[in-house]
Biopython code that builds the backbone (N, CA, C, O; Angstrom):
import numpy as np
from Bio.PDB.StructureBuilder import StructureBuilder

atoms = [
    (1, "MET", "N", (-3.607, -7.808, 24.041)),
    (1, "MET", "CA", (-4.287, -6.551, 23.183)),
    (1, "MET", "C", (-3.406, -6.465, 22.261)),
    (1, "MET", "O", (-3.641, -5.561, 21.459)),
    (2, "ASP", "N", (-2.218, -7.231, 22.015)),
    (2, "ASP", "CA", (-1.428, -7.269, 20.872)),
    (2, "ASP", "C", (-1.994, -7.965, 19.605)),
    (2, "ASP", "O", (-1.953, -7.581, 18.436)),
    (3, "ILE", "N", (-2.637, -9.307, 20.244)),
    (3, "ILE", "CA", (-3.335, -10.118, 19.160)),
    (3, "ILE", "C", (-4.402, -9.492, 18.432)),
    (3, "ILE", "O", (-4.698, -9.619, 17.244)),
    (4, "LEU", "N", (-5.098, -8.578, 19.610)),
    (4, "LEU", "CA", (-6.238, -7.711, 19.139)),
    (4, "LEU", "C", (-5.858, -6.643, 17.814)),
    (4, "LEU", "O", (-6.369, -6.663, 16.694)),
    (5, "ARG", "N", (-4.732, -5.660, 18.362)),
    (5, "ARG", "CA", (-4.015, -4.911, 17.375)),
    (5, "ARG", "C", (-3.752, -5.613, 15.840)),
    (5, "ARG", "O", (-4.190, -5.095, 14.813)),
    (6, "MET", "N", (-2.874, -7.023, 15.859)),
    (6, "MET", "CA", (-2.453, -7.525, 14.964)),
    (6, "MET", "C", (-3.669, -7.798, 13.978)),
    (6, "MET", "O", (-3.719, -7.433, 12.804)),
    (7, "ASN", "N", (-4.752, -8.589, 14.751)),
    (7, "ASN", "CA", (-5.956, -9.049, 13.854)),
    (7, "ASN", "C", (-6.633, -7.654, 13.394)),
    (7, "ASN", "O", (-7.321, -7.657, 12.374)),
    (8, "ALA", "N", (-6.480, -6.669, 14.004)),
    (8, "ALA", "CA", (-7.171, -5.189, 13.363)),
    (8, "ALA", "C", (-6.443, -4.907, 12.399)),
    (8, "ALA", "O", (-7.059, -4.612, 11.375)),
    (9, "TYR", "N", (-4.950, -4.881, 12.325)),
    (9, "TYR", "CA", (-4.001, -4.544, 11.365)),
    (9, "TYR", "C", (-4.405, -5.316, 10.054)),
    (9, "TYR", "O", (-4.749, -4.790, 8.995)),
    (10, "TRP", "N", (-4.296, -6.695, 10.327)),
    (10, "TRP", "CA", (-4.536, -7.784, 8.918)),
    (10, "TRP", "C", (-6.203, -7.371, 8.331)),
    (10, "TRP", "O", (-6.515, -7.084, 7.175)),
    (11, "LEU", "N", (-6.918, -7.440, 9.298)),
    (11, "LEU", "CA", (-8.321, -6.976, 9.046)),
    (11, "LEU", "C", (-8.674, -5.605, 7.747)),
    (11, "LEU", "O", (-9.422, -5.661, 6.771)),
    (12, "LEU", "N", (-7.799, -4.459, 8.241)),
    (12, "LEU", "CA", (-7.821, -3.426, 8.004)),
    (12, "LEU", "C", (-7.034, -3.582, 6.305)),
    (12, "LEU", "O", (-7.442, -3.061, 5.267)),
    (13, "TRP", "N", (-5.676, -4.572, 6.511)),
    (13, "TRP", "CA", (-5.112, -4.407, 4.846)),
    (13, "TRP", "C", (-5.915, -5.380, 3.879)),
    (13, "TRP", "O", (-5.704, -5.423, 2.667)),
    (14, "GLY", "N", (-7.118, -6.368, 4.724)),
    (14, "GLY", "CA", (-7.913, -6.909, 3.572)),
    (14, "GLY", "C", (-8.662, -6.323, 3.240)),
    (14, "GLY", "O", (-9.004, -6.653, 2.104)),
    (15, "PHE", "N", (-9.440, -5.161, 3.811)),
    (15, "PHE", "CA", (-10.511, -4.327, 3.633)),
    (15, "PHE", "C", (-9.645, -3.313, 2.288)),
    (15, "PHE", "O", (-10.026, -3.062, 1.145)),
    (16, "ILE", "N", (-8.675, -3.005, 2.842)),
    (16, "ILE", "CA", (-8.056, -1.773, 1.594)),
    (16, "ILE", "C", (-7.985, -2.672, 0.276)),
    (16, "ILE", "O", (-8.170, -2.100, -0.797)),
    (17, "GLY", "N", (-7.762, -3.869, 0.287)),
    (17, "GLY", "CA", (-7.406, -4.881, -0.692)),
    (17, "GLY", "C", (-8.503, -4.949, -1.466)),
    (17, "GLY", "O", (-8.342, -4.728, -2.666)),
    (18, "LEU", "N", (-9.799, -5.252, -0.985)),
    (18, "LEU", "CA", (-10.976, -5.292, -1.366)),
    (18, "LEU", "C", (-11.305, -4.194, -1.682)),
    (18, "LEU", "O", (-11.729, -4.243, -2.837)),
    (19, "TRP", "N", (-11.349, -3.103, -1.243)),
    (19, "TRP", "CA", (-11.755, -1.871, -1.635)),
    (19, "TRP", "C", (-11.036, -1.249, -2.825)),
    (19, "TRP", "O", (-11.671, -0.555, -3.618)),
    (20, "VAL", "N", (-9.560, -1.504, -2.996)),
    (20, "VAL", "CA", (-8.886, -1.297, -4.029)),
    (20, "VAL", "C", (-9.502, -2.337, -5.219)),
    (20, "VAL", "O", (-9.833, -1.725, -6.234)),
    (21, "ILE", "N", (-9.660, -3.431, -5.258)),
    (21, "ILE", "CA", (-10.069, -4.341, -6.353)),
    (21, "ILE", "C", (-11.479, -3.777, -6.841)),
    (21, "ILE", "O", (-11.794, -3.781, -8.031)),
    (22, "LEU", "N", (-12.313, -3.285, -5.812)),
    (22, "LEU", "CA", (-13.593, -2.988, -6.314)),
    (22, "LEU", "C", (-13.482, -1.939, -6.935)),
    (22, "LEU", "O", (-14.145, -1.738, -7.953)),
    (23, "PHE", "N", (-12.602, -1.040, -6.439)),
    (23, "PHE", "CA", (-12.143, 0.247, -7.418)),
    (23, "PHE", "C", (-11.883, 0.171, -8.823)),
    (23, "PHE", "O", (-12.292, 0.894, -9.732)),
    (24, "TYR", "N", (-11.066, -0.914, -8.846)),
    (24, "TYR", "CA", (-10.543, -1.215, -10.321)),
    (24, "TYR", "C", (-11.794, -1.821, -11.245)),
    (24, "TYR", "O", (-12.064, -1.437, -12.382)),
    (25, "ILE", "N", (-12.375, -2.682, -10.623)),
    (25, "ILE", "CA", (-13.316, -3.020, -11.527)),
    (25, "ILE", "C", (-14.537, -2.185, -11.640)),
    (25, "ILE", "O", (-15.238, -2.308, -12.645)),
    (26, "ARG", "N", (-14.857, -1.352, -10.706)),
    (26, "ARG", "CA", (-16.052, -0.416, -11.244)),
    (26, "ARG", "C", (-15.782, 0.572, -12.275)),
    (26, "ARG", "O", (-16.790, 1.144, -12.691)),
    (27, "HIS", "N", (-14.571, 0.946, -12.838)),
    (27, "HIS", "CA", (-14.015, 1.638, -13.803)),
    (27, "HIS", "C", (-14.228, 1.018, -15.273)),
    (27, "HIS", "O", (-14.004, -0.163, -15.536)),
    (28, "LYS", "N", (-14.583, 1.753, -15.983)),
    (28, "LYS", "CA", (-14.864, 1.672, -17.437)),
    (28, "LYS", "C", (-13.576, 0.866, -18.108)),
    (28, "LYS", "O", (-13.588, -0.214, -18.699)),
    (29, "LYS", "N", (-12.407, 1.794, -17.807)),
    (29, "LYS", "CA", (-11.405, 1.417, -18.470)),
    (29, "LYS", "C", (-10.431, 0.644, -17.497)),
    (29, "LYS", "O", (-9.439, 1.309, -17.200)),
    (30, "LYS", "N", (-10.498, -0.646, -16.922)),
    (30, "LYS", "CA", (-10.144, -1.433, -15.997)),
    (30, "LYS", "C", (-8.444, -1.412, -16.055)),
    (30, "LYS", "O", (-7.734, -1.120, -15.093)),
    (31, "ILE", "N", (-8.048, -1.718, -17.150)),
    (31, "ILE", "CA", (-6.713, -1.898, -17.557)),
    (31, "ILE", "C", (-5.916, -0.613, -17.293)),
    (31, "ILE", "O", (-4.866, -0.549, -16.655)),
    (32, "ARG", "N", (-6.597, 0.441, -17.901)),
    (32, "ARG", "CA", (-6.013, 1.925, -17.633)),
    (32, "ARG", "C", (-5.918, 2.503, -16.085)),
    (32, "ARG", "O", (-5.113, 3.380, -15.771)),
    (33, "SER", "N", (-6.883, 1.871, -15.127)),
    (33, "SER", "CA", (-7.137, 2.568, -14.370)),
    (33, "SER", "C", (-6.281, 1.720, -13.067)),
    (33, "SER", "O", (-6.058, 2.284, -11.996)),
    (34, "PHE", "N", (-5.848, 0.277, -13.354)),
    (34, "PHE", "CA", (-5.039, -0.540, -12.704)),
    (34, "PHE", "C", (-3.502, -0.145, -12.985)),
    (34, "PHE", "O", (-2.582, -0.141, -12.167)),
    (35, "LEU", "N", (-3.467, 0.157, -14.238)),
    (35, "LEU", "CA", (-1.599, 0.418, -14.446)),
    (35, "LEU", "C", (-1.574, 1.822, -13.929)),
    (35, "LEU", "O", (-0.422, 2.255, -13.964)),
    (36, "LEU", "N", (-2.472, 2.720, -13.442)),
    (36, "LEU", "CA", (-2.192, 4.177, -12.980)),
    (36, "LEU", "C", (-2.320, 4.082, -11.833)),
    (36, "LEU", "O", (-1.924, 5.015, -11.135)),
    (37, "GLY", "N", (-2.900, 2.955, -11.239)),
    (37, "GLY", "CA", (-2.933, 2.770, -9.521)),
    (37, "GLY", "C", (-1.536, 2.198, -9.342)),
    (37, "GLY", "O", (-0.829, 2.705, -8.471)),
    (38, "SER", "N", (-0.969, 0.987, -10.227)),
    (38, "SER", "CA", (0.161, 0.340, -9.873)),
    (38, "SER", "C", (1.580, 1.511, -9.971)),
    (38, "SER", "O", (2.468, 1.618, -9.125)),
    (39, "ALA", "N", (1.476, 2.145, -11.010)),
    (39, "ALA", "CA", (2.509, 3.689, -11.244)),
    (39, "ALA", "C", (2.438, 4.207, -10.083)),
    (39, "ALA", "O", (3.384, 4.071, -9.308)),
    (40, "THR", "N", (1.263, 4.933, -9.712)),
    (40, "THR", "CA", (1.411, 5.601, -8.537)),
    (40, "THR", "C", (1.984, 5.187, -7.286)),
    (40, "THR", "O", (2.610, 5.848, -6.458)),
    (41, "GLY", "N", (1.551, 3.579, -7.300)),
    (41, "GLY", "CA", (1.815, 2.812, -6.019)),
    (41, "GLY", "C", (3.129, 2.612, -5.945)),
    (41, "GLY", "O", (3.627, 2.571, -4.820)),
    (42, "LEU", "N", (4.057, 2.430, -7.226)),
    (42, "LEU", "CA", (5.491, 2.374, -7.028)),
    (42, "LEU", "C", (6.124, 3.530, -7.151)),
    (42, "LEU", "O", (7.299, 3.604, -6.794)),
    (43, "THR", "N", (5.510, 4.543, -7.636)),
    (43, "THR", "CA", (6.241, 5.657, -7.638)),
    (43, "THR", "C", (6.389, 6.259, -6.237)),
    (43, "THR", "O", (7.454, 6.769, -5.892)),
    (44, "SER", "N", (5.372, 6.202, -5.466)),
    (44, "SER", "CA", (5.111, 6.557, -4.112)),
    (44, "SER", "C", (5.956, 5.733, -3.086)),
    (44, "SER", "O", (6.222, 6.318, -2.035)),
    (45, "LEU", "N", (6.433, 4.401, -3.253)),
    (45, "LEU", "CA", (7.585, 3.450, -2.899)),
    (45, "LEU", "C", (8.526, 4.054, -2.731)),
    (45, "LEU", "O", (9.138, 4.329, -1.699)),
    (46, "VAL", "N", (8.764, 4.406, -4.225)),
    (46, "VAL", "CA", (10.207, 4.542, -4.274)),
    (46, "VAL", "C", (10.712, 6.152, -3.909)),
    (46, "VAL", "O", (11.850, 6.557, -3.672)),
    (47, "LEU", "N", (9.475, 6.865, -3.957)),
    (47, "LEU", "CA", (9.827, 8.162, -3.391)),
    (47, "LEU", "C", (9.918, 8.146, -1.535)),
    (47, "LEU", "O", (10.640, 8.899, -0.881)),
    (48, "LEU", "N", (9.206, 7.334, -1.096)),
    (48, "LEU", "CA", (9.387, 7.004, 0.400)),
    (48, "LEU", "C", (10.453, 6.380, 0.652)),
    (48, "LEU", "O", (10.967, 6.757, 1.706)),
    (49, "HIS", "N", (11.209, 5.273, -0.081)),
    (49, "HIS", "CA", (12.390, 4.837, 0.010)),
    (49, "HIS", "C", (13.502, 5.775, -0.004)),
    (49, "HIS", "O", (14.456, 5.593, 0.752)),
    (50, "ILE", "N", (13.450, 6.901, -0.914)),
    (50, "ILE", "CA", (14.565, 7.900, -1.049)),
    (50, "ILE", "C", (14.267, 8.845, -0.042)),
    (50, "ILE", "O", (15.225, 9.042, 0.705)),
    (51, "PHE", "N", (13.030, 9.632, 0.278)),
    (51, "PHE", "CA", (13.034, 10.778, 1.183)),
    (51, "PHE", "C", (12.226, 10.457, 2.423)),
    (51, "PHE", "O", (11.571, 11.283, 3.058)),
    (52, "GLY", "N", (12.353, 9.075, 2.718)),
    (52, "GLY", "CA", (11.455, 8.275, 4.090)),
    (52, "GLY", "C", (12.312, 8.898, 4.992)),
    (52, "GLY", "O", (11.634, 9.374, 5.902)),
    (53, "GLY", "N", (13.710, 9.145, 5.174)),
    (53, "GLY", "CA", (14.250, 9.557, 6.597)),
    (53, "GLY", "C", (13.663, 10.539, 7.097)),
    (53, "GLY", "O", (13.532, 10.605, 8.319)),
    (54, "ALA", "N", (13.258, 11.364, 6.397)),
    (54, "ALA", "CA", (12.554, 12.487, 7.278)),
    (54, "ALA", "C", (11.236, 12.127, 7.942)),
    (54, "ALA", "O", (10.657, 12.947, 8.654)),
    (55, "ILE", "N", (10.814, 11.055, 7.742)),
    (55, "ILE", "CA", (9.418, 10.733, 8.605)),
    (55, "ILE", "C", (9.756, 9.725, 9.705)),
    (55, "ILE", "O", (9.047, 9.485, 10.682)),
    (56, "GLY", "N", (11.184, 9.052, 9.351)),
    (56, "GLY", "CA", (11.461, 7.763, 10.322)),
    (56, "GLY", "C", (11.363, 6.652, 9.948)),
    (56, "GLY", "O", (11.650, 5.678, 10.644)),
    (57, "TYR", "N", (10.783, 6.584, 8.354)),
    (57, "TYR", "CA", (10.655, 5.439, 8.060)),
    (57, "TYR", "C", (10.710, 5.456, 6.238)),
    (57, "TYR", "O", (9.938, 5.953, 5.418)),
    (58, "ALA", "N", (11.875, 4.743, 6.095)),
    (58, "ALA", "CA", (12.521, 4.658, 4.914)),
    (58, "ALA", "C", (12.347, 2.567, 4.205)),
    (58, "ALA", "O", (13.218, 1.701, 4.287)),
    (59, "PRO", "N", (11.088, 2.450, 3.668)),
    (59, "PRO", "CA", (11.111, 1.194, 3.352)),
    (59, "PRO", "C", (12.000, 0.698, 2.310)),
    (59, "PRO", "O", (12.309, 1.323, 1.296)),
    (60, "THR", "N", (12.502, -0.814, 2.727)),
    (60, "THR", "CA", (13.521, -1.201, 1.574)),
    (60, "THR", "C", (12.583, -1.765, 0.151)),
    (60, "THR", "O", (11.427, -2.188, 0.188)),
    (61, "LEU", "N", (13.252, -1.659, -0.777)),
    (61, "LEU", "CA", (12.267, -2.132, -1.988)),
    (61, "LEU", "C", (12.730, -3.784, -2.288)),
    (61, "LEU", "O", (13.554, -4.219, -3.092)),
    (62, "SER", "N", (12.074, -4.324, -1.550)),
    (62, "SER", "CA", (11.908, -5.791, -1.547)),
    (62, "SER", "C", (10.704, -6.219, -2.374)),
    (62, "SER", "O", (9.827, -5.449, -2.768)),
    (63, "LEU", "N", (10.767, -7.802, -2.640)),
    (63, "LEU", "CA", (9.822, -8.233, -3.547)),
    (63, "LEU", "C", (8.547, -7.757, -3.159)),
    (63, "LEU", "O", (7.762, -7.180, -3.911)),
    (64, "THR", "N", (8.366, -8.009, -1.987)),
    (64, "THR", "CA", (6.901, -8.128, -1.110)),
    (64, "THR", "C", (6.442, -6.388, -1.086)),
    (64, "THR", "O", (5.261, -6.044, -1.134)),
    (65, "ASN", "N", (7.295, -5.657, -1.025)),
    (65, "ASN", "CA", (6.703, -4.153, -1.136)),
    (65, "ASN", "C", (6.739, -3.950, -2.372)),
    (65, "ASN", "O", (5.834, -3.202, -2.742)),
    (66, "ILE", "N", (7.362, -4.278, -3.108)),
    (66, "ILE", "CA", (7.088, -4.042, -4.578)),
    (66, "ILE", "C", (5.244, -4.837, -5.308)),
    (66, "ILE", "O", (4.307, -4.409, -5.982)),
    (67, "ILE", "N", (5.502, -5.742, -4.835)),
    (67, "ILE", "CA", (4.340, -6.390, -5.049)),
    (67, "ILE", "C", (3.023, -5.830, -4.692)),
    (67, "ILE", "O", (2.134, -5.577, -5.505)),
    (68, "LEU", "N", (2.954, -5.628, -3.219)),
    (68, "LEU", "CA", (2.146, -4.746, -2.419)),
    (68, "LEU", "C", (1.650, -3.601, -3.326)),
    (68, "LEU", "O", (0.513, -3.578, -3.797)),
    (69, "CYS", "N", (2.675, -2.560, -3.559)),
    (69, "CYS", "CA", (2.571, -1.384, -3.869)),
    (69, "CYS", "C", (2.087, -1.440, -5.612)),
    (69, "CYS", "O", (1.451, -0.544, -6.168)),
    (70, "GLY", "N", (2.478, -2.484, -6.150)),
    (70, "GLY", "CA", (2.142, -2.603, -7.661)),
    (70, "GLY", "C", (0.681, -3.138, -7.668)),
    (70, "GLY", "O", (-0.090, -2.746, -8.544)),
    (71, "LEU", "N", (0.292, -3.989, -6.751)),
    (71, "LEU", "CA", (-1.349, -4.504, -6.919)),
    (71, "LEU", "C", (-2.176, -3.363, -6.336)),
    (71, "LEU", "O", (-3.147, -2.981, -6.989)),
    (72, "LEU", "N", (-1.839, -2.680, -4.967)),
    (72, "LEU", "CA", (-2.875, -1.714, -4.323)),
    (72, "LEU", "C", (-2.441, -0.406, -4.455)),
    (72, "LEU", "O", (-3.281, 0.407, -4.068)),
    (73, "GLY", "N", (-1.354, 0.092, -4.894)),
    (73, "GLY", "CA", (-1.251, 1.259, -5.159)),
    (73, "GLY", "C", (-0.842, 1.935, -3.842)),
    (73, "GLY", "O", (-0.396, 1.318, -2.874)),
    (74, "ILE", "N", (-1.100, 3.704, -3.917)),
    (74, "ILE", "CA", (-1.059, 4.216, -2.798)),
    (74, "ILE", "C", (-1.405, 3.812, -1.697)),
    (74, "ILE", "O", (-0.553, 3.864, -0.810)),
    (75, "PRO", "N", (-2.856, 3.234, -1.342)),
    (75, "PRO", "CA", (-3.120, 2.675, -0.328)),
    (75, "PRO", "C", (-2.470, 1.696, 0.691)),
    (75, "PRO", "O", (-2.711, 1.690, 1.898)),
    (76, "ALA", "N", (-1.457, 0.723, -0.081)),
    (76, "ALA", "CA", (-0.643, 0.075, 0.278)),
    (76, "ALA", "C", (0.702, 0.645, 0.976)),
    (76, "ALA", "O", (1.215, 0.146, 1.977)),
    (77, "THR", "N", (1.141, 1.670, 0.341)),
    (77, "THR", "CA", (1.979, 2.593, 0.673)),
    (77, "THR", "C", (1.768, 3.289, 1.967)),
    (77, "THR", "O", (2.692, 3.464, 2.761)),
    (78, "VAL", "N", (0.333, 3.757, 2.217)),
    (78, "VAL", "CA", (-0.120, 4.416, 3.284)),
    (78, "VAL", "C", (-0.097, 3.591, 4.581)),
    (78, "VAL", "O", (0.192, 3.890, 5.739)),
    (79, "MET", "N", (-0.595, 2.182, 3.855)),
    (79, "MET", "CA", (-0.480, 1.269, 5.212)),
    (79, "MET", "C", (0.808, 0.663, 5.656)),
    (79, "MET", "O", (0.924, 0.068, 6.728)),
    (80, "MET", "N", (1.722, 0.826, 4.840)),
    (80, "MET", "CA", (2.941, 0.368, 5.391)),
    (80, "MET", "C", (3.514, 1.595, 6.207)),
    (80, "MET", "O", (4.327, 1.253, 7.066)),
    (81, "VAL", "N", (3.312, 2.693, 6.140)),
    (81, "VAL", "CA", (3.847, 3.761, 6.834)),
    (81, "VAL", "C", (3.026, 3.826, 8.264)),
    (81, "VAL", "O", (3.597, 3.986, 9.343)),
    (82, "LEU", "N", (1.551, 3.671, 8.104)),
    (82, "LEU", "CA", (0.914, 3.445, 9.353)),
    (82, "LEU", "C", (1.250, 2.406, 10.181)),
    (82, "LEU", "O", (1.223, 2.493, 11.409)),
    (83, "GLY", "N", (1.579, 1.383, 9.538)),
    (83, "GLY", "CA", (2.030, 0.137, 10.046)),
    (83, "GLY", "C", (3.282, 0.161, 10.979)),
    (83, "GLY", "O", (3.360, -0.348, 12.097)),
    (84, "GLU", "N", (4.206, 0.822, 10.332)),
    (84, "GLU", "CA", (5.375, 1.230, 10.617)),
    (84, "GLU", "C", (5.245, 2.019, 12.049)),
    (84, "GLU", "O", (5.772, 1.638, 13.094)),
    (85, "LEU", "N", (4.495, 3.111, 11.903)),
    (85, "LEU", "CA", (4.835, 4.343, 12.775)),
    (85, "LEU", "C", (3.862, 3.820, 13.938)),
    (85, "LEU", "O", (4.278, 4.038, 15.076)),
    (86, "PHE", "N", (2.552, 3.120, 13.817)),
    (86, "PHE", "CA", (1.857, 3.036, 15.115)),
    (86, "PHE", "C", (1.859, 1.505, 15.353)),
    (86, "PHE", "O", (0.862, 1.079, 15.935)),
    (87, "LEU", "N", (2.699, 0.709, 15.042)),
    (87, "LEU", "CA", (2.495, -0.780, 15.466)),
    (87, "LEU", "C", (3.883, -0.893, 16.147)),
    (87, "LEU", "O", (4.228, -1.951, 16.674)),
]
sb = StructureBuilder()
sb.init_structure("model")
sb.init_model(0)
sb.init_chain("A")
sb.init_seg("    ")
for serial, (resi, resn, name, xyz) in enumerate(atoms, 1):
    if name == "N":
        sb.init_residue(resn, " ", resi, " ")
    sb.init_atom(name, np.array(xyz, "f"), 0.0, 1.0, " ", f" {name:<3s}", serial, name[0])
structure = sb.get_structure()
């Protein structure tokens, strides 16, 4: 059961990544939408790091988390929280 759960988790990460990339590509102003998505993702990561103790998960500001939130935006932050709380 754990292998099935982990495979579903990684498959969901891949789906989120593909969805965000397609989202960026479909906009007329691709660079602007990417920068806005990156800024909101990094802001949500920092806010979660500061205030995350209230929900029981305060992620570290590691290079992996910063890259994930910088590339995928808020969906990456949501996936980190859901992965920590439910897995």
